[in-house]
MARDO-339299 format. One record per residue: residue number from 0; z, y, x of N, C-alpha, C in turn; residue in three letters. Coordinates in steps of 0.05 Angstrom, whole numbers, plus 5000, padded with zeros to 4 digits. Layout:
+-----+------+--------+-------+------+---------+--------+------+--------+-------+-----+
!   k !  nup ! nnorth ! neast ! caup ! canorth ! caeast !  cup ! cnorth ! ceast !   r !
+-----+------+--------+-------+------+---------+--------+------+--------+-------+-----+
! NUM !    Z !      Y !     X !    Z !       Y !      X !    Z !      Y !     X ! ALA !
...
+-----+------+--------+-------+------+---------+--------+------+--------+-------+-----+
//
This chain:
+-----+------+--------+-------+------+---------+--------+------+--------+-------+-----+
!   k !  nup ! nnorth ! neast ! caup ! canorth ! caeast !  cup ! cnorth ! ceast !   r !
+-----+------+--------+-------+------+---------+--------+------+--------+-------+-----+
!   0 ! 5174 !   5575 !  4038 ! 5179 !    5582 !   4066 ! 5168 !   5560 !  4084 ! MET !
!   1 ! 5154 !   5568 !  4104 ! 5143 !    5549 !   4122 ! 5160 !   5547 !  4147 ! THR !
!   2 ! 5161 !   5524 !  4158 ! 5176 !    5520 !   4183 ! 5157 !   5510 !  4204 ! THR !
!   3 ! 5163 !   5518 !  4228 ! 5147 !    5509 !   4251 ! 5158 !   5482 !  4260 ! ALA !
!   4 ! 5140 !   5465 !  4266 ! 5148 !    5439 !   4276 ! 5143 !   5439 !  4306 ! THR !
!   5 ! 5161 !   5426 !  4320 ! 5158 !    5424 !   4349 ! 5142 !   5399 !  4356 ! ASN !
!   6 ! 5118 !   5403 !  4364 ! 5101 !    5381 !   4372 ! 5099 !   5382 !  4402 ! LEU !
!   7 ! 5104 !   5360 !  4415 ! 5102 !    5359 !   4443 ! 5072 !   5358 !  4451 ! ALA !
!   8 ! 5065 !   5374 !  4470 ! 5038 !    5374 !   4479 ! 5032 !   5348 !  4493 ! ALA !
!   9 ! 5008 !   5338 !  4489 ! 5002 !    5312 !   4503 ! 5003 !   5317 !  4533 ! PRO !
!  10 ! 5010 !   5296 !  4548 ! 5012 !    5299 !   4577 ! 4984 !   5305 !  4589 ! PRO !
!  11 ! 4984 !   5320 !  4610 ! 4958 !    5327 !   4623 ! 4952 !   5304 !  4642 ! ILE !
!  12 ! 4928 !   5293 !  4638 ! 4919 !    5272 !   4656 ! 4903 !   5284 !  4679 ! ARG !
!  13 ! 4908 !   5274 !  4703 ! 4894 !    5285 !   4726 ! 4874 !   5265 !  4736 ! LEU !
!  14 ! 4854 !   5275 !  4750 ! 4835 !    5258 !   4764 ! 4848 !   5252 !  4792 ! THR !
!  15 ! 4836 !   5233 !  4805 ! 4846 !    5226 !   4832 ! 4845 !   5250 !  4851 ! ALA !
!  16 ! 4823 !   5265 !  4850 ! 4821 !    5289 !   4867 ! 4841 !   5310 !  4860 ! ASP !
!  17 ! 4845 !   5316 !  4835 ! 4865 !    5335 !   4826 ! 4893 !   5327 !  4835 ! GLU !
!  18 ! 4899 !   5301 !  4832 ! 4925 !    5290 !   4840 ! 4929 !   5293 !  4871 ! PHE !
!  19 ! 4909 !   5286 !  4886 ! 4911 !    5287 !   4916 ! 4916 !   5316 !  4924 ! ALA !
!  20 ! 4902 !   5335 !  4912 ! 4904 !    5363 !   4919 ! 4932 !   5374 !  4912 ! GLN !
!  21 ! 4943 !   5366 !  4889 ! 4968 !    5378 !   4880 ! 4993 !   5363 !  4891 ! GLN !
!  22 ! 4990 !   5337 !  4896 ! 5014 !    5321 !   4902 ! 5013 !   5307 !  4929 ! TYR !
!  23 ! 4994 !   5312 !  4946 ! 4992 !    5299 !   4972 ! 5018 !   5304 !  4987 ! GLY !
!  24 ! 5029 !   5282 !  4999 ! 5054 !    5284 !   5014 ! 5079 !   5281 !  4998 ! GLY !
!  25 ! 5077 !   5278 !  4972 ! 5101 !    5274 !   4955 ! 5104 !   5245 !  4947 ! GLN !
!  26 ! 5128 !   5237 !  4939 ! 5133 !    5210 !   4931 ! 5127 !   5206 !  4902 ! TYR !
!  27 ! 5101 !   5205 !  4897 ! 5091 !    5201 !   4870 ! 5066 !   5183 !  4871 ! VAL !
!  28 ! 5060 !   5171 !  4849 ! 5035 !    5156 !   4846 ! 5021 !   5166 !  4820 ! GLU !
!  29 ! 4996 !   5161 !  4818 ! 4980 !    5168 !   4794 ! 4975 !   5143 !  4779 ! LEU !
!  30 ! 4986 !   5141 !  4755 ! 4983 !    5117 !   4739 ! 4969 !   5125 !  4713 ! ILE !
!  31 ! 4944 !   5116 !  4711 ! 4927 !    5122 !   4687 ! 4926 !   5152 !  4682 ! ASP !
!  32 ! 4923 !   5167 !  4704 ! 4919 !    5196 !   4702 ! 4945 !   5212 !  4700 ! GLY !
!  33 ! 4968 !   5198 !  4699 ! 4994 !    5211 !   4696 ! 5010 !   5208 !  4722 ! LEU !
!  34 ! 5023 !   5230 !  4730 ! 5039 !    5230 !   4754 ! 5066 !   5216 !  4749 ! VAL !
!  35 ! 5073 !   5197 !  4766 ! 5099 !    5183 !   4763 ! 5113 !   5184 !  4790 ! GLN !
!  36 ! 5138 !   5192 !  4789 ! 5154 !    5193 !   4813 ! 5161 !   5165 !  4822 ! GLU !
!  37 ! 5162 !   5161 !  4848 ! 5171 !    5135 !   4858 ! 5196 !   5140 !  4875 ! ILE !
!  38 ! 5214 !   5121 !  4876 ! 5239 !    5126 !   4891 ! 5234 !   5130 !  4921 ! PRO !
!  39 ! 5249 !   5149 !  4932 ! 5248 !    5153 !   4960 ! 5262 !   5130 !  4973 ! VAL !
!  40 ! 5249 !   5117 !  4993 ! 5260 !    5093 !   5004 ! 5284 !   5099 !  5023 ! PRO !
!  41 ! 5301 !   5080 !  5026 ! 5324 !    5082 !   5045 ! 5314 !   5078 !  5073 ! PHE !
!  42 ! 5331 !   5083 !  5093 ! 5324 !    5081 !   5121 ! 5316 !   5052 !  5128 ! GLN !
!  43 ! 5328 !   5032 !  5116 ! 5321 !    5004 !   5123 ! 5291 !   5000 !  5117 ! GLU !
!  44 ! 5282 !   5010 !  5095 ! 5253 !    5008 !   5088 ! 5236 !   5021 !  5109 ! HIS !
!  45 ! 5243 !   5045 !  5117 ! 5228 !    5059 !   5138 ! 5228 !   5045 !  5164 ! GLY !
!  46 ! 5250 !   5033 !  5172 ! 5252 !    5018 !   5197 ! 5233 !   4994 !  5197 ! THR !
!  47 ! 5233 !   4980 !  5175 ! 5215 !    4956 !   5173 ! 5186 !   4965 !  5172 ! ILE !
!  48 ! 5180 !   4987 !  5159 ! 5152 !    4998 !   5159 ! 5144 !   5005 !  5188 ! CYS !
!  49 ! 5162 !   5017 !  5203 ! 5156 !    5025 !   5230 ! 5151 !   5000 !  5247 ! TRP !
!  50 ! 5168 !   4980 !  5245 ! 5165 !    4956 !   5261 ! 5139 !   4942 !  5254 ! LYS !
!  51 ! 5132 !   4941 !  5229 ! 5107 !    4928 !   5220 ! 5083 !   4944 !  5230 ! ALA !
!  52 ! 5084 !   4971 !  5227 ! 5062 !    4988 !   5237 ! 5059 !   4985 !  5267 ! ALA !
!  53 ! 5081 !   4983 !  5281 ! 5079 !    4980 !   5310 ! 5066 !   4953 !  5317 ! PHE !
!  54 ! 5075 !   4931 !  5304 ! 5064 !    4905 !   5310 ! 5035 !   4903 !  5304 ! ALA !
!  55 ! 5027 !   4912 !  5280 ! 4999 !    4911 !   5272 ! 4983 !   4931 !  5289 ! PHE !
!  56 ! 4993 !   4955 !  5292 ! 4979 !    4976 !   5306 ! 4974 !   4969 !  5335 ! GLY !
!  57 ! 4994 !   4957 !  5349 ! 4990 !    4949 !   5376 ! 4967 !   4930 !  5379 ! THR !
!  58 ! 4965 !   4911 !  5361 ! 4943 !    4891 !   5362 ! 4916 !   4905 !  5355 ! HIS !
!  59 ! 4916 !   4922 !  5336 ! 4892 !    4935 !   5327 ! 4881 !   4953 !  5349 ! ILE !
!  60 ! 4898 !   4969 !  5362 ! 4890 !    4987 !   5383 ! 4881 !   4971 !  5408 ! VAL !
!  61 ! 4896 !   4950 !  5415 ! 4890 !    4935 !   5439 ! 4863 !   4921 !  5437 ! ALA !
!  62 ! 4856 !   4914 !  5412 ! 4830 !    4899 !   5407 ! 4808 !   4917 !  5395 ! ASN !
!  63 ! 4814 !   4943 !  5392 ! 4795 !    4962 !   5382 ! 4782 !   4953 !  5356 ! ASP !
!  64 ! 4799 !   4947 !  5336 ! 4790 !    4934 !   5311 ! 4785 !   4954 !  5288 ! LEU !
!  65 ! 4798 !   4977 !  5289 ! 4794 !    4995 !   5266 ! 4816 !   5017 !  5265 ! GLY !
!  66 ! 4821 !   5027 !  5241 ! 4840 !    5049 !   5236 ! 4865 !   5038 !  5222 ! HIS !
!  67 ! 4888 !   5050 !  5228 ! 4913 !    5043 !   5215 ! 4925 !   5068 !  5203 ! LEU !
!  68 ! 4933 !   5067 !  5178 ! 4947 !    5090 !   5166 ! 4975 !   5080 !  5157 ! THR !
!  69 ! 4994 !   5099 !  5156 ! 5021 !    5093 !   5147 ! 5031 !   5116 !  5129 ! THR !
!  70 ! 5056 !   5114 !  5123 ! 5070 !    5136 !   5108 ! 5059 !   5139 !  5080 ! ASN !
!  71 ! 5058 !   5118 !  5065 ! 5050 !    5119 !   5037 ! 5022 !   5132 !  5033 ! ASP !
!  72 ! 5002 !   5121 !  5047 ! 4975 !    5130 !   5045 ! 4964 !   5124 !  5017 ! SER !
!  73 ! 4949 !   5143 !  5006 ! 4938 !    5140 !   4979 ! 4916 !   5119 !  4979 ! PHE !
!  74 ! 4916 !   5101 !  4959 ! 4896 !    5081 !   4955 ! 4888 !   5083 !  4925 ! VAL !
!  75 ! 4862 !   5088 !  4920 ! 4853 !    5089 !   4892 ! 4850 !   5061 !  4882 ! ILE !
!  76 ! 4863 !   5054 !  4860 ! 4861 !    5027 !   4849 ! 4848 !   5026 !  4822 ! THR !
!  77 ! 4840 !   5049 !  4811 ! 4828 !    5048 !   4784 ! 4815 !   5076 !  4779 ! GLN !
!  78 ! 4794 !   5076 !  4764 ! 4781 !    5101 !   4756 ! 4778 !   5103 !  4726 ! SER !
!  79 ! 4782 !   5127 !  4716 ! 4777 !    5134 !   4688 ! 4792 !   5116 !  4668 ! ASP !
!  80 ! 4818 !   5119 !  4665 ! 4835 !    5139 !   4678 ! 4841 !   5130 !  4707 ! PRO !
!  81 ! 4845 !   5151 !  4724 ! 4849 !    5145 !   4752 ! 4877 !   5135 !  4758 ! ASP !
!  82 ! 4878 !   5118 !  4779 ! 4904 !    5107 !   4787 ! 4904 !   5107 !  4818 ! ARG !
!  83 ! 4925 !   5118 !  4829 ! 4929 !    5119 !   4858 ! 4956 !   5108 !  4865 ! ILE !
!  84 ! 4956 !   5089 !  4883 ! 4981 !    5077 !   4893 ! 4986 !   5087 !  4922 ! ARG !
!  85 ! 5011 !   5086 !  4930 ! 5019 !    5094 !   4957 ! 5025 !   5068 !  4972 ! GLU !
!  86 ! 5009 !   5062 !  4992 ! 5012 !    5038 !   5008 ! 5028 !   5045 !  5034 ! ALA !
!  87 ! 5046 !   5027 !  5042 ! 5062 !    5032 !   5065 ! 5045 !   5032 !  5091 ! ASP !
!  88 ! 5028 !   5012 !  5093 ! 5010 !    5010 !   5117 ! 4983 !   5000 !  5107 ! ILE !
!  89 ! 4962 !   5013 !  5118 ! 4934 !    5005 !   5111 ! 4918 !   5001 !  5137 ! CYS !
!  90 ! 4902 !   4980 !  5138 ! 4883 !    4975 !   5160 ! 4855 !   4976 !  5149 ! PHE !
!  91 ! 4838 !   4992 !  5162 ! 4810 !    4995 !   5155 ! 4794 !   4986 !  5180 ! PHE !
!  92 ! 4779 !   4964 !  5177 ! 4762 !    4955 !   5199 ! 4740 !   4976 !  5203 ! SER !
!  93 ! 4727 !   4975 !  5226 ! 4704 !    4992 !   5232 ! 4681 !   4986 !  5213 ! TYR !
!  94 ! 4681 !   4962 !  5201 ! 4660 !    4956 !   5181 ! 4663 !   4973 !  5156 ! GLU !
!  95 ! 4688 !   4981 !  5150 ! 4693 !    4997 !   5126 ! 4694 !   5027 !  5131 ! ARG !
!  96 ! 4705 !   5034 !  5154 ! 4705 !    5062 !   5162 ! 4697 !   5063 !  5191 ! ILE !
!  97 ! 4675 !   5076 !  5197 ! 4664 !    5076 !   5224 ! 4683 !   5086 !  5245 ! ALA !
!  98 ! 4679 !   5077 !  5269 ! 4694 !    5086 !   5292 ! 4691 !   5116 !  5295 ! LYS !
!  99 ! 4712 !   5128 !  5304 ! 4712 !    5157 !   5307 ! 4735 !   5169 !  5292 ! GLY !
! 100 ! 4736 !   5195 !  5288 ! 4758 !    5208 !   5274 ! 4759 !   5197 !  5245 ! PRO !
! 101 ! 4784 !   5194 !  5235 ! 4788 !    5185 !   5208 ! 4779 !   5207 !  5189 ! PHE !
! 102 ! 4765 !   5200 !  5167 ! 4755 !    5220 !   5148 ! 4778 !   5235 !  5135 ! PRO !
! 103 ! 4774 !   5261 !  5130 ! 4794 !    5277 !   5117 ! 4792 !   5274 !  5087 ! LYS !
! 104 ! 4814 !   5281 !  5074 ! 4814 !    5281 !   5044 ! 4820 !   5254 !  5033 ! GLY !
! 105 ! 4817 !   5252 !  5007 ! 4823 !    5228 !   4992 ! 4801 !   5207 !  4997 ! LEU !
! 106 ! 4808 !   5185 !  5008 ! 4788 !    5165 !   5015 ! 4780 !   5148 !  4990 ! GLY !
! 107 ! 4755 !   5141 !  4990 ! 4744 !    5124 !   4968 ! 4739 !   5096 !  4977 ! ARG !
! 108 ! 4746 !   5089 !  5002 ! 4742 !    5063 !   5013 ! 4768 !   5047 !  5012 ! VAL !
! 109 ! 4768 !   5023 !  5002 ! 4792 !    5006 !   5002 ! 4797 !   4995 !  5030 ! SER !
! 110 ! 4822 !   4993 !  5037 ! 4829 !    4980 !   5063 ! 4822 !   4951 !  5063 ! PRO !
! 111 ! 4820 !   4939 !  5087 ! 4817 !    4910 !   5090 ! 4844 !   4897 !  5085 ! ASP !
! 112 ! 4866 !   4910 !  5094 ! 4893 !    4899 !   5094 ! 4913 !   4921 !  5085 ! LEU !
! 113 ! 4931 !   4913 !  5068 ! 4954 !    4931 !   5061 ! 4979 !   4915 !  5066 ! ILE !
! 114 ! 4999 !   4929 !  5078 ! 5026 !    4918 !   5081 ! 5045 !   4935 !  5064 ! VAL !
! 115 ! 5059 !   4922 !  5047 ! 5080 !    4935 !   5030 ! 5107 !   4923 !  5037 ! GLU !
! 116 ! 5127 !   4941 !  5039 ! 5154 !    4932 !   5044 ! 5169 !   4934 !  5017 ! VAL !
! 117 ! 5178 !   4910 !  5008 ! 5192 !    4909 !   4982 ! 5222 !   4915 !  4987 ! ARG !
! 118 ! 5232 !   4936 !  4975 ! 5260 !    4942 !   4977 ! 5275 !   4926 !  4956 ! SER !
! 119 ! 5301 !   4921 !  4960 ! 5317 !    4907 !   4940 ! 5317 !   4919 !  4913 ! PRO !
! 120 ! 5313 !   4946 !  4911 ! 5312 !    4959 !   4885 ! 5286 !   4957 !  4871 ! SER !
! 121 ! 5265 !   4946 !  4884 ! 5239 !    4944 !   4872 ! 5235 !   4917 !  4859 ! GLN !
! 122 ! 5228 !   4917 !  4833 ! 5225 !    4892 !   4818 ! 5199 !   4878 !  4825 ! GLY !
! 123 ! 5199 !   4851 !  4823 ! 5175 !    4836 !   4829 ! 5152 !   4841 !  4811 ! TRP !
! 124 ! 5158 !   4849 !  4785 ! 5136 !    4856 !   4767 ! 5120 !   4879 !  4778 ! ASP !
! 125 ! 5133 !   4899 !  4788 ! 5120 !    4922 !   4800 ! 5104 !   4914 !  4825 ! ASP !
! 126 ! 5116 !   4897 !  4842 ! 5102 !    4888 !   4866 ! 5077 !   4873 !  4859 ! VAL !
! 127 ! 5079 !   4854 !  4840 ! 5055 !    4838 !   4833 ! 5034 !   4855 !  4820 ! PHE !
! 128 ! 5041 !   4875 !  4805 ! 5022 !    4892 !   4792 ! 5006 !   4907 !  4814 ! LYS !
! 129 ! 5021 !   4918 !  4834 ! 5009 !    4933 !   4856 ! 4990 !   4914 !  4872 ! LYS !
! 130 ! 5000 !   4890 !  4878 ! 4984 !    4871 !   4894 ! 4958 !   4865 !  4879 ! VAL !
! 131 ! 4960 !   4860 !  4853 ! 4935 !    4853 !   4838 ! 4916 !   4876 !  4836 ! SER !
! 132 ! 4926 !   4901 !  4835 ! 4909 !    4924 !   4835 ! 4895 !   4927 !  4862 ! GLU !
! 133 ! 4909 !   4923 !  4883 ! 4897 !    4925 !   4910 ! 4874 !   4904 !  4913 ! TYR !
! 134 ! 4880 !   4880 !  4905 ! 4860 !    4858 !   4908 ! 4836 !   4863 !  4890 ! LEU !
! 135 ! 4841 !   4875 !  4867 ! 4819 !    4880 !   4848 ! 4799 !   4901 !  4858 ! ALA !
! 136 ! 4808 !   4919 !  4876 ! 4790 !    4940 !   4886 ! 4779 !   4933 !  4914 ! VAL !
! 137 ! 4782 !   4908 !  4922 ! 4769 !    4899 !   4947 ! 4786 !   4898 !  4972 ! GLY !
! 138 ! 4812 !   4902 !  4969 ! 4830 !    4897 !   4992 ! 4829 !   4867 !  4997 ! VAL !
! 139 ! 4824 !   4859 !  5021 ! 4821 !    4831 !   5027 ! 4847 !   4816 !  5029 ! ARG !
! 140 ! 4867 !   4829 !  5040 ! 4894 !    4816 !   5043 ! 4915 !   4836 !  5038 ! VAL !
! 141 ! 4936 !   4827 !  5024 ! 4960 !    4844 !   5020 ! 4984 !   4828 !  5030 ! VAL !
! 142 ! 4999 !   4840 !  5047 ! 5024 !    4828 !   5058 ! 5047 !   4842 !  5046 ! VAL !
! 143 ! 5066 !   4827 !  5034 ! 5090 !    4839 !   5023 ! 5113 !   4829 !  5040 ! VAL !
! 144 ! 5127 !   4848 !  5053 ! 5151 !    4841 !   5069 ! 5175 !   4845 !  5051 ! LEU !
! 145 ! 5190 !   4824 !  5047 ! 5213 !    4824 !   5029 ! 5239 !   4826 !  5044 ! ASP !
! 146 ! 5252 !   4849 !  5042 ! 5277 !    4855 !   5056 ! 5299 !   4835 !  5048 ! ILE !
! 147 ! 5300 !   4829 !  5022 ! 5322 !    4812 !   5012 ! 5323 !   4784 !  5024 ! ALA !
! 148 ! 5300 !   4772 !  5029 ! 5300 !    4745 !   5039 ! 5287 !   4743 !  5067 ! ILE !
! 149 ! 5280 !   4766 !  5079 ! 5269 !    4768 !   5105 ! 5245 !   4749 !  5108 ! MET !
! 150 ! 5226 !   4752 !  5091 ! 5202 !    4736 !   5091 ! 5177 !   4753 !  5086 ! ALA !
! 151 ! 5154 !   4742 !  5091 ! 5129 !    4755 !   5086 ! 5112 !   4738 !  5067 ! ALA !
! 152 ! 5101 !   4750 !  5047 ! 5083 !    4737 !   5028 ! 5055 !   4749 !  5032 ! ALA !
! 153 ! 5035 !   4732 !  5035 ! 5008 !    4741 !   5040 ! 4991 !   4733 !  5016 ! VAL !
! 154 ! 4976 !   4753 !  5005 ! 4960 !    4749 !   4981 ! 4931 !   4755 !  4987 ! TYR !
! 155 ! 4914 !   4737 !  4977 ! 4885 !    4741 !   4978 ! 4874 !   4736 !  4950 ! ARG !
! 156 ! 4852 !   4748 !  4943 ! 4840 !    4745 !   4916 ! 4833 !   4715 !  4912 ! LYS !
! 157 ! 4841 !   4705 !  4889 ! 4834 !    4678 !   4880 ! 4846 !   4656 !  4898 ! ASP !
! 158 ! 4868 !   4662 !  4911 ! 4881 !    4642 !   4928 ! 4911 !   4643 !  4922 ! GLU !
! 159 ! 4925 !   4621 !  4927 ! 4954 !    4620 !   4924 ! 4966 !   4637 !  4947 ! PHE !
! 160 ! 4989 !   4648 !  4941 ! 5003 !    4663 !   4961 ! 5012 !   4645 !  4984 ! GLN !
! 161 ! 5013 !   4656 !  5008 ! 5024 !    4642 !   5031 ! 5051 !   4655 !  5037 ! GLN !
! 162 ! 5071 !   4639 !  5042 ! 5097 !    4649 !   5049 ! 5103 !   4643 !  5079 ! ILE !
! 163 ! 5111 !   4663 !  5093 ! 5119 !    4661 !   5121 ! 5149 !   4667 !  5122 ! PHE !
! 164 ! 5165 !   4647 !  5128 ! 5194 !    4651 !   5128 ! 5203 !   4663 !  5154 ! ASP !
! 165 ! 5229 !   4668 !  5156 ! 5241 !    4681 !   5178 ! 5236 !   4667 !  5205 ! ASN !
! 166 ! 5232 !   4641 !  5205 ! 5227 !    4626 !   5230 ! 5198 !   4623 !  5236 ! GLY !
! 167 ! 5180 !   4634 !  5219 ! 5151 !    4631 !   5223 ! 5139 !   4654 !  5238 ! ASP !
! 168 ! 5115 !   4650 !  5248 ! 5099 !    4672 !   5260 ! 5079 !   4680 !  5238 ! ASP !
! 169 ! 5078 !   4706 !  5232 ! 5058 !    4717 !   5213 ! 5031 !   4720 !  5227 ! LEU !
! 170 ! 5011 !   4706 !  5216 ! 4984 !    4708 !   5226 ! 4965 !   4715 !  5203 ! THR !
! 171 ! 4944 !   4728 !  5209 ! 4923 !    4735 !   5189 ! 4896 !   4733 !  5203 ! ILE !
! 172 ! 4888 !   4708 !  5210 ! 4864 !    4705 !   5227 ! 4838 !   4715 !  5215 ! PRO !
! 173 ! 4836 !   4716 !  5189 ! 4811 !    4725 !   5177 ! 4808 !   4755 !  5178 ! ASP !
! 174 ! 4829 !   4770 !  5182 ! 4829 !    4799 !   5183 ! 4834 !   4808 !  5211 ! ILE !
! 175 ! 4854 !   4797 !  5224 ! 4862 !    4805 !   5251 ! 4863 !   4780 !  5269 ! LEU !
! 176 ! 4840 !   4772 !  5280 ! 4840 !    4749 !   5298 ! 4859 !   4753 !  5321 ! PRO !
! 177 ! 4875 !   4732 !  5327 ! 4893 !    4733 !   5350 ! 4919 !   4747 !  5344 ! GLY !
! 178 ! 4923 !   4759 !  5321 ! 4948 !    4773 !   5314 ! 4969 !   4752 !  5307 ! PHE !
! 179 ! 4993 !   4756 !  5318 ! 5016 !    4739 !   5311 ! 5041 !   4755 !  5317 ! SER !
! 180 ! 5060 !   4754 !  5298 ! 5086 !    4767 !   5302 ! 5107 !   4749 !  5289 ! VAL !
! 181 ! 5129 !   4744 !  5302 ! 5151 !    4730 !   5290 ! 5162 !   4746 !  5266 ! PRO !
! 182 ! 5163 !   4734 !  5243 ! 5172 !    4748 !   5218 ! 5199 !   4760 !  5223 ! VAL !
! 183 ! 5217 !   4746 !  5236 ! 5244 !    4756 !   5241 ! 5244 !   4783 !  5256 ! ARG !
! 184 ! 5224 !   4787 !  5274 ! 5223 !    4812 !   5289 ! 5218 !   4836 !  5271 ! LYS !
! 185 ! 5206 !   4832 !  5249 ! 5200 !    4854 !   5230 ! 5226 !   4863 !  5216 ! LEU !
! 186 ! 5246 !   4846 !  5215 ! 5270 !    4852 !   5200 ! 5295 !   4856 !  5218 ! PHE !
! 187 ! 5292 !   4852 !  5245 ! 5316 !    4855 !   5263 ! 5322 !   4884 !  5267 ! GLU !
+-----+------+--------+-------+------+---------+--------+------+--------+-------+-----+
//
């Protein structure tokens, strides 16, 4: 007598384009071709994202420097197998994306700057992995805002991190000349 064995089908790996078409607007990331849910952030996270987007955006618009995206914008960090991360805030200079309407669809251009808000439930291993992926694909600066200690950490490829504490002014002169915001204002 023969018996059937239950073999699980291998997971279906998606390309970046397939993922964007099927999962755009959902709280998921594509990790090595596989869809992974990410936790929906609490309101505190959203409030800090808004304050940061307002601070960065005000400077970017006033100085006509480029494009700003928010709300977990997709950033491709690896190909074959594809990997897409959701960034809280992205800045694209006009050198990377020309002035005018922002292109539709899944972008293939890495931002100049990414701002991530680290929630207390998010482990540092995950944060560092994401930061290293962003820097590896040409993001020039990654800023991590840490809710737990109300500080900002700034990362650049092949450089030590810079820490801006609650009493400091966050500046990024190589990306946003003249930009300055008191770190505490991002967390108040």
